[in-house]
N, C-alpha and C positions, 0 to 999 in steps of 0.2 A: 164559300171557299172550300167546303167539303171537310172542314176540320171539326173535331168533336169537342164538345164542352166536357172538361174533365172534372169529375167530382170524386173526392176521396171518401172511402167508407171506413167505418170502425168507430168504436166508442172510447178507445184509449187516447189520451193526449200524447202526441209524438214526443220523443225525448229531445232535449235541447242539444244541438250539435256542439262540439268543441272546436275552438278556433283552428287548431293545428290539424284537425281532421279535414279541414276545408281549405287550408292554405292562406288564411288571413288572420289579422289580429285587430286590436282595438285602437291602435295609434295611427293617425294619418301618416302616410309615406314611410311606414315602418316595414318595408318589404323584407328586410333581413330577418326580422323576428317572424314575419308571416310565413316565410318559407322554412323556418327552422335553421336559418344560417347563423344564428347566434343571438345573444341577448336574453333578458328575462323580463317577465311581465308581472304586474300585480296579480296575485292569485285571486283577488276579488273581481278581476275583469278589467283592470286598468283605471285610470283617473276618470274616464267617462262612464264607468259602469253605473247604472241606475241604483239608487238606494232603495232596497226593498225591505220593509220591516220584517224582521224575523228570518230573512233570507240568508243564503249561504254567504253573500258578501258581508252582511251585517255581522253574522256570527264570526267570520274571520277577522273583521275589524275589531270586534270586541275582544277576541282572543289575543290579537296582536297588541291591543291596548293594555291588556292585563300583563302580558309578557314584558311590554315596554316599561310599565310601571315597576315591575319586579326588577328589571334590569337596572333601572335608575337607582333603586334603593339597594341593590345588591352589589356584587363584585364584578370585576372585569370578566371573570369567567361566566357570570350570568349574562352579561352583554354579548359575549361571544356565542353563548348557547342560543340567545335570541336571534342573532344574525344567522346562525347556522340553520335554525328552524325556518326563518323567513326565506332563506335561499332554497331550502328543500321544498317549501311550499311553492316558490316561484317556478320551480321546474315541473310542477304538475301541469296537466293540460288545462288551458284557460277556458272558463265557462263563457260562452258567447251567447248574448241575447239574440235569438233568431226572431223571425217575424212572428212566430207563435208566441214567444215570450212577451214581445212588445204588445201584441193584441191582448194578452192576459193583463198586462200592466195597465193598459188604457181602460179596459172594460171592467176590471175589478175582480172578476171571478173566473176560475178555470173553465167552468162550463160555458160561460158567455164567450170567453176568449177562443175556445176551440170552435164554437159555432161560427164566430167571425172568420176564423182561419178557414173553415170549410166554405164560407161564403166567398172569400177571396179565391179559393181554389175553383169554385164554381164559375167564376168570371173567365177563367183561363181557357183559351181555345188552342189546341195543339195538333200537330201532325207529325208524320214520320220525318226522321232526320235527313235521310237521303232518298232520292227518287230513282237511283240507278246504281250501277257498280262503277267506281272510279279506279279501284285497285290501289288507292292511296292508303297507307298505314299511319296510325297515330305516331307522333314524334316520340323518340325515346327520351327518357329522363336525362337531365344534365348531371354534372358531377355532384350536385346537391340533391339529386333525386326529384327535381321539379320539371314540369313540362310547360311549354307555351299554351296559351289559350287563344283559340281562333273562333270568332263569332261572325257569321254573315248577317249583315243588316240589310233588309229589303224594304223598299217603299213601293207599295202597289198603287195602281191607278184605278182600283176597284170602284165601280159606280153602281153597284147593286142595291145600295141603300139610299133613302131620301137624303140623309145627311151628306153622303159623299157626292151625290149629284148637285146638291146645293152649293157645295164647296168647290167641286171640280168641273161643274158643267157636264155637258155630254149626256143628256137624259136619254138620247137615242142609243147609248152604249150600255144600257142597263143589263142586257142579256149577253154582252160580250165577256169573255174571260179576261180578268185583269192581267196587266203586264207588269213586269218588275222594272219600273222606270228609274228607281234608285237602287244601286247595289254597291255596298262597301264591305270590305273585309276588315274587321277589327282584330288586330293581332296584339295580344298582351304577352310580353316577354315572360320566360320561365321564372325569372326573379321578381316579376311584377313591378319592376322599376321603370319600364318604358313601354310605349305602345305605338303602333302604326295603324293608320286608317287609310286603306287603299281603295280607290274607286276605279271602276271601269264605266265609261260613258254608256248610256243605255242603248245607243245605236251601233255599238261595236260588234262586228261579226267575229264569232269565235266558233271552234268546233263544239257542237252540243252532242253529248252521248245519248244513247238509248235511255229513255225514261218511261216509267209507268205512271199512269194517272193516279191521283190521290186515293181513289177507291180501288185501285189495282185491276180495273176491268179493261183498261186500254193501254196499249204499248205504242209509244212514239219512237220511230226509228231515228238513228243518229243522223245528224245533218252538219254540213260545214258551210252553209250559205245563208244563215239566218242570224239576226242580231241577238245579243245576249238577253235583251228584255223579253224575248219570246219564250224563254225557258219556263216562265211562270204558267202560262196557259198550257204548256206541253206536259207538265207533271207537277205543278205546284212548287212551293218553295224548296222541296226536297230535290227537284230537278235542277233548280238554280244552284243549290249547294253542290250537287254532283258535278255540274259543269265547271264550277270554280275549282273543285278538287282536281278534276282531270286537266284543267288548264294550267294550274299552278304547281301541282304536286304537293300541296299543303293540305294536311288533314284538318277538316273544319268540325269543331265540336258541336256547335249549335247554330240555328238560325233564329232570327227575330224579325217579324214582319209587322208593318204598321200601314194603315190606309190614311186617307185625307183627314177623316174625323179624328183618328188617333193622334195625328201630328198636332192638331189644334188642342186637343185635350191635354196632351203632355206639356205643350208650351204654356198653357194657362196654369197648369199645376205648379210649375216652377216659378211662375210670376213674370214670365218673359225672358227671352234669350238675347244677349247683346250681339248686334251685328253692326257693320260699319260700311258706309259708301263714301267715296272721295268727293262726290257731288250729289245733289239731289237726284232722285231717280223716279221715273214713272214708266213702268213696263206696260205700255198700252199698244193697242192695235194701230198700225200705220197703213198708208196706202200701198206700200211695198210689201209689208209683212203683216198678215192678219194674225189675230190672237193676242197673246200676252197674258201675264199672270195678274195684272192689275196692281202690282206692287207700287206704292207711292211713299217714299221716305225722303226726309230732308237730309242734307249733308251731315256727315258725322255718325256718331253711334246712337242707335236706337234699340231699346229692348222690345223685340217683336213678340207678340203672342196672338192667340186666336187665329183668325183667318189671315192676318198679316204674316204670321210665321209660315203658314202654308204657301203664301205668295212668294215669300223669300226663297223657299226651297224649290219652287217650281220655275223661278225666273231664269230664262235662258237668253232671250233676245237682248235685254238690256245689259247683260254681262258678256255678250258677244259670241258664246259658243257653249256646247255641252261640257267641254273641259272646264270652262270658267264657272258653269253652274255647279259642277262638282266642287270647285274651290269654295264657292259660297256655301254649299252644304257642309263642307268641312269646317268653315268658320262658325256655322251655327252649332254643330256638335261640340266643337271646342269650347264655345261659349256656354253651352249647357253644362258640360263637365265642370267648368270653372264656377258656374252659378251653384251647382249642387255642392261643391266643396265649400263655397262661401257660406252656404246655408247649413253646413254640418248635417247634411241630409242622412248620413249613415249613423248618426248618434242622436239626433233630435227626434224624439218619439213622434211628435205631431207631424213633422215633415215626412217621416218614414211611413206613417199610416196613410197620409194623403197620397203619397207616391204609389203605395201598394194598391190602394183602391183604384186610382186612375190608370196605373200601368197594367194591372191585370185585365182591365176592360179594353185598353187601347191596343195591346200587343197580341199577336198570334205567335206561338213559339213551337220549337221542335220538342219532341217527347221528353228529352232529357231535362227540360225546364218546365215541366207541367205541374209543378206545385209552387206555392208561395215560398216555401223553404228553399227550393232549388234556385228560384229567381233571386232571392235574397242573398244566397251564397255567391251567385254570379256577380251581383252588384258589389259585393265586398272585395272581389278580385280587382275592381276598377278604382276603388277609393284611394289606393296608395300611389297611383300614377300621377305625377306632377304635370301640370299643363305644359310646361316647357319640355317635357319628355314625350309629348304626343306629336308624332310626325303625321302629316297629312300628304298623301301622295295620289296623283292621278296618273294612270298608265298612259305613257306617250302613244299617240295614234297617228295614222296616216289615212287619207281617203281610201275607201274600199273600191278597187278598180272597177268592179261590175256595177257599182251604184255610187259614184264618187260624191254626188251632191247631197246624198242623204245618209250614207252609212260610213263607218270607219272600220279600221282594222288595227290591232295592236302593232306597234313597231317592235318586231320580234326580238331583236338583240337587247333593246332597252327593257322590254317587259321581262325577259328572262333574267336580267340582272336583279330586278326587284323580286321575282319569285325565288331566286337563289338566296337572297338576303332573308326572306321570310322562312324558307325551309331550314335555314341555319340559325334562325333566331338572332339575327344581327340587328342591333339598334340602328334606326335610320336617322336619328338626331345626333348632334355632337355635344350634347349637354350632360353626358353621363360622367360618373366617377370612373376614372381610369384605373383605380386600384382594383386588384383582383378580388373576387368574392371570397369571404372567409369559409373555410371548409366546415362541414358539419362536425360536431363532436360525436364520436362513435359511442353509441349506448353501451353501457356495461354488459348488457345481456345480448348484444348483437351476435348473430351466428357468424362463425368464421367463413370467409369466402372460399368456395370449393377450389381445389387445384385443378387446372385443365388436364384432361387426359393426354396421353402421349400422342403426338401428331400422327404416328403411323396407325393408330387405332381409330382415327376419326374419318368417317365417310363425308366427303365434301363434293357437292355438285356446283360447277361453275356455269353460269348462264350469261350469254351475250346480250346485254341491255344497252348497247352503245348507240342505238338509233335514237335520234332526238335533236332538239335545238336546230331543226331544219337541215340535219345532216344524216346520211345513211349509216347503217351499222358498219362497224369496222370488221371486215371479214377475218375470221380466224382468231378473234380477240379472246374468246373463252379458252381456246386451246393454248394460247400464249400464257395466260394466267395460270392455267392448269399446270403447265410445265414449271412455272415459278414455284408453285406450292409443292409439287412433287420434289423439286430440288431442295426444298426446306424441310423435307421429312414427311409431308402429308401424302403418303404413297397411295392412299385410297381415294384420291381425287379423280373425278370424272367430269365430263362436259355434258350439257344438255343439248339435244338437237333442236330444241325449240327456243327461239329468241324471245326475249321479254323486255321491250323498251322501258328504260327507267331513267329519269332525270338525274338521279343520284345513285352512287354505288351503295349496296346494302349487303350486310352479312346477316342472314336470317337463321334462326335455329328453331327446332320444334318447341312450341309453347309448353308441351307436356314435360319437356326435359328440365324446366325450371332453372334454378341457379347453376346447376352443373352444365346445362346446355349453354347458358350465357357465358360461363367461363371458357368452355370449349370454343365457342364462336369468337370470343375476344382473342383467343390465341391465334386463330386464323387471321383476324384483322391485324393483330400486331405483326405477324409475319410479313404482311404486305404494306405496312406503314399506314393502315387505315385507322382513323380515330374511332374510339369506342362508341361515339354517337352514331356510327353506321350500323351498329349491332342491334337487332331487335327480334322479338319473339314472333312466331307465325304459327297459327294453329292448323295450317293446311299442308305443311311439308313434313317429310319423314326424316330428313337429315339436314345437316348444315348446308345452306344454299347461298352461294356468293353470286349476286347479280352485279356484273361489271357495267356501271352506268355510263350515261353520256358525258359525265364529268371526268371520266378516266379512259380516254380513247387511245392513249399511248403510254409507253413506259412500263417498267416492271415493278416500280415502287410508287405507291400513291403519294402525291404531293398535296398536302393540305393547303388549299388556297387561302390567302389572306383577304378577309372581307371586312369592310367598314362602311360607315355612312358615306364615305367618299365615292362608293360604288353606285350610289343613287344617281340615275341619269340626269343630266342638266334639264331643268324645267319641270321635272316630275314632282319635286317637293313644292307644294303650292300654298303653304301657310302664308296668309296675308293679313295685315292689320286692317286694311280697308279694301273694298272691291272697287275697281275702276268701272265706270259706266260708259257704255257706247254712246257716242255723241247724240244720236237721234233720240235717245231716251233720257237725256239729262233734263232735270226739272229745277226751276229757279226757287222752288219752295213757296211760291205765292199763287201763281195761276192754276 
């Protein structure tokens, strides 16, 4: 694959990260605490914190016990003092047992623990996050200071190893570059309370941007007439990520890739993943359709593992289509998340070590996940998402006109609705708490927010970005908004002669301007009725730059659209209890 094995150097044991430095806590489903939205935690690390003799947790428990005994024997004032002390301690940053700490706990000595940590790091294969330029910026923090997490999951059909050939067949394909036959975007909300898993079928034709090969020696030109699974041989997983960013307008933080052997290893590690079929199924070769995954299951729920898990993920004919294969893959991942939560995989030391060993060997990752600690931090972002808050979506498609029997194309209007929900971090399920999130408590030492400069002193450039969503740019749009800003006192507003298509309207300010720059940009947004979520820092500009996007093609005041799970197109939400089986492939469970 061209990826490097990453080994960390040094003799010092890395420090243990704190929970709130990484956006997670020790309590399942405690997303409010994890994001700092409120609540307190046990200063010793919560009820699940391991008991380490002589450790910080033990010392705190001993101190608390002594204070409790004194309080019982003393006055009400003593009890109040003890409560005050406990509350003060609860506000301290929580000590989180990272993968390093767990290794030390299991192996008994710091030296052995660090050696094992380096061993796990040595398993990891990583590559560049992006393979080209998409122009998409990372989402701005919400009112609580948190951002969504987007991870691209890629399943490759790599056959370069004996193990993959044995599992996937095609020994004559050893020298071919692997393709990205499975592609899903996992979006975890900023508050970590819901998630969406979005699939694009492998044979869907989308615009693919210019990408560089993984070694940087070859450049692949942009194309508009190839299916999305061809992105992997064009520039590796980074090219697949860049294609998704360009298509969706959503910044993607990381990619994770697994091959045939990796799927089998992970399924075995969790002890099997529950899946369900409405009737018995045998995905075999027929006189009309050759091939088939070989999947053979009886009616009802089965926990698949080993080669059977791979067969489930590869089955298409028995489920009727690529779209239904994506539905089956979603069922599998949903079942895996549920299984991990049932196993307490985030707090059970033995499970965690097994998953670390298997996962670091099975997965290839982007550079931002190239250590065990980073992978562990990522996993902790997922443990708070309840299964009923995980939406599974397949992008609606139509036959591709130039090759209707083999290829597909996104149904543009429906696809854009889904991308819009993702960009705006809107939950796609209807199981959430309708109560608004609690605001963060302002720290006592917080710096006061700067006051925006006078409108007449701010240089603002307006750019026409209204081209998009299959519509041409609105001529003169930048000039119209310039006139609005000038009328509101922003007399130093000018327009750019260069158009810059953008799916959404953005008010950017120079990154070097810091908090003052943000305050100034927010004053521009407020003047136009734009939400503060449109304001973001940009290191490439010299003054405030307003890009009027395809979401604001008319009017002088921006109207914030109302978005909800009801905007998910009919048929896109594909969560199912059991998979229907195409009649030709039904099995009676006996023959």
